[in-house]
VONU-800822 format. One record per residue (C-alpha): residue number from 1; residue in one letter; chain; y negated, x, z negated. Coordinates in nm, 2 decimals, padded with zeros to 4 digits, m for minus. Layout:
<rec i="NUM" aa="a" ch="A" Y="Y" X="X" Z="Z"/>
...
! end
This chain:
<rec i="1" aa="m" ch="A" Y="m02.04" X="m00.44" Z="00.09"/>
<rec i="2" aa="t" ch="A" Y="m01.82" X="m00.19" Z="00.30"/>
<rec i="3" aa="t" ch="A" Y="m01.55" X="m00.37" Z="00.50"/>
<rec i="4" aa="y" ch="A" Y="m01.19" X="m00.26" Z="00.53"/>
<rec i="5" aa="a" ch="A" Y="m01.25" X="m00.14" Z="00.89"/>
<rec i="6" aa="e" ch="A" Y="m01.54" X="00.09" Z="00.77"/>
<rec i="7" aa="t" ch="A" Y="m01.35" X="00.22" Z="00.47"/>
<rec i="8" aa="f" ch="A" Y="m01.03" X="00.30" Z="00.68"/>
<rec i="9" aa="e" ch="A" Y="m01.25" X="00.48" Z="00.92"/>
<rec i="10" aa="k" ch="A" Y="m01.31" X="00.73" Z="00.66"/>
<rec i="11" aa="k" ch="A" Y="m00.94" X="00.75" Z="00.58"/>
<rec i="12" aa="k" ch="A" Y="m01.02" X="00.61" Z="00.23"/>
<rec i="13" aa="l" ch="A" Y="m00.83" X="00.33" Z="00.06"/>
<rec i="14" aa="p" ch="A" Y="m01.08" X="00.06" Z="m00.09"/>
<rec i="15" aa="p" ch="A" Y="m01.11" X="00.15" Z="m00.48"/>
<rec i="16" aa="c" ch="A" Y="m00.98" X="m00.01" Z="m00.77"/>
<rec i="17" aa="l" ch="A" Y="m01.18" X="m00.22" Z="m01.00"/>
<rec i="18" aa="d" ch="A" Y="m01.18" X="m00.18" Z="m01.35"/>
<rec i="19" aa="t" ch="A" Y="m00.89" X="m00.38" Z="m01.40"/>
<rec i="20" aa="p" ch="A" Y="m00.52" X="m00.32" Z="m01.48"/>
<rec i="21" aa="n" ch="A" Y="m00.43" X="m00.49" Z="m01.14"/>
<rec i="22" aa="c" ch="A" Y="m00.44" X="m00.22" Z="m00.90"/>
<rec i="23" aa="v" ch="A" Y="m00.27" X="00.09" Z="m00.81"/>
<rec i="24" aa="s" ch="A" Y="m00.38" X="00.35" Z="m00.53"/>
<rec i="25" aa="s" ch="A" Y="m00.26" X="00.68" Z="m00.45"/>
<rec i="26" aa="q" ch="A" Y="m00.63" X="00.77" Z="m00.40"/>
<rec i="27" aa="a" ch="A" Y="m00.73" X="00.65" Z="m00.75"/>
<rec i="28" aa="s" ch="A" Y="m00.87" X="00.95" Z="m00.97"/>
<rec i="29" aa="d" ch="A" Y="m00.78" X="00.76" Z="m01.31"/>
<rec i="30" aa="k" ch="A" Y="m00.44" X="00.79" Z="m01.45"/>
<rec i="31" aa="p" ch="A" Y="m00.38" X="00.41" Z="m01.51"/>
<rec i="32" aa="h" ch="A" Y="m00.46" X="00.34" Z="m01.13"/>
<rec i="33" aa="y" ch="A" Y="m00.28" X="00.64" Z="m00.99"/>
<rec i="34" aa="i" ch="A" Y="00.04" X="00.60" Z="m00.79"/>
<rec i="35" aa="l" ch="A" Y="00.20" X="00.91" Z="m00.60"/>
<rec i="36" aa="p" ch="A" Y="00.15" X="00.87" Z="m00.22"/>
<rec i="37" aa="f" ch="A" Y="00.46" X="00.85" Z="m00.01"/>
<rec i="38" aa="k" ch="A" Y="00.55" X="01.18" Z="00.09"/>
<rec i="39" aa="i" ch="A" Y="00.71" X="01.17" Z="00.46"/>
<rec i="40" aa="s" ch="A" Y="01.04" X="01.35" Z="00.54"/>
<rec i="41" aa="g" ch="A" Y="01.08" X="01.39" Z="00.92"/>
<rec i="42" aa="d" ch="A" Y="00.86" X="01.19" Z="01.16"/>
<rec i="43" aa="p" ch="A" Y="00.55" X="01.04" Z="01.02"/>
<rec i="44" aa="n" ch="A" Y="00.55" X="00.76" Z="01.29"/>
<rec i="45" aa="l" ch="A" Y="00.89" X="00.67" Z="01.23"/>
<rec i="46" aa="a" ch="A" Y="00.82" X="00.63" Z="00.83"/>
<rec i="47" aa="w" ch="A" Y="00.51" X="00.43" Z="00.93"/>
<rec i="48" aa="a" ch="A" Y="00.70" X="00.19" Z="01.17"/>
<rec i="49" aa="e" ch="A" Y="00.96" X="00.13" Z="00.88"/>
<rec i="50" aa="l" ch="A" Y="00.68" X="00.08" Z="00.62"/>
<rec i="51" aa="k" ch="A" Y="00.53" X="m00.20" Z="00.86"/>
<rec i="52" aa="k" ch="A" Y="00.89" X="m00.35" Z="00.93"/>
<rec i="53" aa="m" ch="A" Y="00.95" X="m00.40" Z="00.56"/>
<rec i="54" aa="i" ch="A" Y="00.62" X="m00.56" Z="00.51"/>
<rec i="55" aa="t" ch="A" Y="00.67" X="m00.81" Z="00.80"/>
<rec i="56" aa="a" ch="A" Y="01.00" X="m00.87" Z="00.68"/>
<rec i="57" aa="h" ch="A" Y="00.91" X="m01.00" Z="00.35"/>
<rec i="58" aa="e" ch="A" Y="00.86" X="m01.39" Z="00.38"/>
<rec i="59" aa="r" ch="A" Y="00.53" X="m01.39" Z="00.16"/>
<rec i="60" aa="m" ch="A" Y="00.36" X="m01.09" Z="00.32"/>
<rec i="61" aa="i" ch="A" Y="00.17" X="m01.06" Z="00.65"/>
<rec i="62" aa="i" ch="A" Y="m00.03" X="m00.78" Z="00.81"/>
<rec i="63" aa="t" ch="A" Y="m00.36" X="m00.90" Z="00.88"/>
<rec i="64" aa="h" ch="A" Y="m00.54" X="m00.59" Z="01.01"/>
<rec i="65" aa="e" ch="A" Y="m00.38" X="m00.28" Z="01.16"/>
<rec i="66" aa="t" ch="A" Y="m00.46" X="00.02" Z="01.37"/>
<rec i="67" aa="e" ch="A" Y="m00.23" X="00.29" Z="01.47"/>
<rec i="68" aa="d" ch="A" Y="m00.27" X="00.48" Z="01.12"/>
<rec i="69" aa="t" ch="A" Y="m00.40" X="00.19" Z="00.88"/>
<rec i="70" aa="l" ch="A" Y="m00.30" X="m00.13" Z="00.78"/>
<rec i="71" aa="h" ch="A" Y="m00.40" X="m00.42" Z="00.55"/>
<rec i="72" aa="a" ch="A" Y="m00.14" X="m00.68" Z="00.45"/>
<rec i="73" aa="e" ch="A" Y="m00.16" X="m00.97" Z="00.22"/>
<rec i="74" aa="a" ch="A" Y="00.09" X="m01.09" Z="m00.04"/>
<rec i="75" aa="r" ch="A" Y="00.12" X="m01.42" Z="m00.20"/>
<rec i="76" aa="s" ch="A" Y="00.27" X="m01.52" Z="m00.51"/>
<rec i="77" aa="l" ch="A" Y="00.57" X="m01.74" Z="m00.50"/>
<rec i="78" aa="v" ch="A" Y="00.45" X="m02.02" Z="m00.77"/>
<rec i="79" aa="l" ch="A" Y="00.07" X="m02.02" Z="m00.79"/>
<rec i="80" aa="q" ch="A" Y="00.03" X="m01.86" Z="m00.44"/>
<rec i="81" aa="f" ch="A" Y="m00.21" X="m01.59" Z="m00.57"/>
<rec i="82" aa="v" ch="A" Y="m00.30" X="m01.32" Z="m00.28"/>
<rec i="83" aa="d" ch="A" Y="m00.26" X="m00.95" Z="m00.32"/>
<rec i="84" aa="d" ch="A" Y="m00.41" X="m00.68" Z="m00.10"/>
<rec i="85" aa="i" ch="A" Y="m00.18" X="m00.42" Z="00.03"/>
<rec i="86" aa="d" ch="A" Y="m00.33" X="m00.12" Z="00.21"/>
<rec i="87" aa="a" ch="A" Y="m00.22" X="00.19" Z="00.36"/>
<rec i="88" aa="i" ch="A" Y="m00.31" X="00.49" Z="00.54"/>
<rec i="89" aa="l" ch="A" Y="m00.08" X="00.74" Z="00.75"/>
<rec i="90" aa="d" ch="A" Y="m00.22" X="01.10" Z="00.71"/>
<rec i="91" aa="t" ch="A" Y="00.00" X="01.27" Z="00.98"/>
<rec i="92" aa="d" ch="A" Y="m00.13" X="01.60" Z="00.91"/>
<rec i="93" aa="a" ch="A" Y="m00.06" X="01.59" Z="00.53"/>
<rec i="94" aa="g" ch="A" Y="00.27" X="01.41" Z="00.58"/>
<rec i="95" aa="l" ch="A" Y="00.17" X="01.16" Z="00.37"/>
<rec i="96" aa="i" ch="A" Y="00.12" X="00.75" Z="00.35"/>
<rec i="97" aa="h" ch="A" Y="m00.16" X="00.67" Z="00.11"/>
<rec i="98" aa="i" ch="A" Y="m00.10" X="00.33" Z="m00.06"/>
<rec i="99" aa="r" ch="A" Y="m00.30" X="00.07" Z="m00.26"/>
<rec i="100" aa="s" ch="A" Y="m00.20" X="m00.27" Z="m00.40"/>
<rec i="101" aa="a" ch="A" Y="m00.40" X="m00.48" Z="m00.57"/>
<rec i="102" aa="s" ch="A" Y="m00.47" X="m00.84" Z="m00.71"/>
<rec i="103" aa="r" ch="A" Y="m00.77" X="m01.03" Z="m00.58"/>
<rec i="104" aa="v" ch="A" Y="m00.81" X="m01.23" Z="m00.89"/>
<rec i="105" aa="g" ch="A" Y="m00.71" X="m01.23" Z="m01.26"/>
<rec i="106" aa="h" ch="A" Y="m00.72" X="m00.92" Z="m01.51"/>
<rec i="107" aa="s" ch="A" Y="m00.33" X="m00.82" Z="m01.56"/>
<rec i="108" aa="d" ch="A" Y="m00.06" X="m00.84" Z="m01.29"/>
<rec i="109" aa="f" ch="A" Y="00.21" X="m00.75" Z="m01.54"/>
<rec i="110" aa="g" ch="A" Y="00.28" X="m00.43" Z="m01.34"/>
<rec i="111" aa="v" ch="A" Y="00.36" X="m00.64" Z="m01.02"/>
<rec i="112" aa="n" ch="A" Y="00.15" X="m00.42" Z="m00.77"/>
<rec i="113" aa="r" ch="A" Y="00.32" X="m00.10" Z="m00.92"/>
<rec i="114" aa="k" ch="A" Y="00.65" X="m00.23" Z="m00.88"/>
<rec i="115" aa="r" ch="A" Y="00.59" X="m00.35" Z="m00.51"/>
<rec i="116" aa="m" ch="A" Y="00.48" X="m00.01" Z="m00.42"/>
<rec i="117" aa="e" ch="A" Y="00.78" X="00.15" Z="m00.60"/>
<rec i="118" aa="k" ch="A" Y="01.00" X="m00.07" Z="m00.43"/>
<rec i="119" aa="f" ch="A" Y="00.88" X="00.00" Z="m00.08"/>
<rec i="120" aa="r" ch="A" Y="00.91" X="00.38" Z="m00.20"/>
<rec i="121" aa="l" ch="A" Y="01.28" X="00.34" Z="m00.30"/>
<rec i="122" aa="q" ch="A" Y="01.35" X="00.16" Z="00.04"/>
<rec i="123" aa="l" ch="A" Y="01.19" X="00.44" Z="00.25"/>
<rec i="124" aa="r" ch="A" Y="01.38" X="00.71" Z="00.06"/>
<rec i="125" aa="k" ch="A" Y="01.71" X="00.49" Z="00.12"/>
<rec i="126" aa="f" ch="A" Y="01.67" X="00.53" Z="00.50"/>
<rec i="127" aa="h" ch="A" Y="01.56" X="00.92" Z="00.46"/>
<rec i="128" aa="f" ch="A" Y="01.20" X="00.86" Z="00.56"/>
<rec i="129" aa="l" ch="A" Y="01.05" X="01.00" Z="00.24"/>
<rec i="130" aa="e" ch="A" Y="01.12" X="01.31" Z="00.04"/>
<rec i="131" aa="k" ch="A" Y="01.30" X="01.28" Z="m00.30"/>
! end
């Protein structure tokens, strides 16, 4: 089995499983695909803001990070289910590739997609992303 570190070294996000509880900007199928974050301005500032947003959330924690990758865990409020959040900063392309996936279950009722879109809106609000 490929580890997160090995996957990130290749600048690839872990693939989504064949369940509707995952979104990824590197997915090749429409149900799992989500647009990457298109950076406006300094990529390092956008990256720092994304990390700040994750660490400010009371039920999210960054568990692994390098200068251009991160893995975080988000815990649901009631049942304490864990979702994995992954991001890769591609400074050359001006993108942050993103992935959010549930560890267990089949459907997530759109929670992972909503989480990523909320991050996108917050980054746009502070002018870190293109509109």
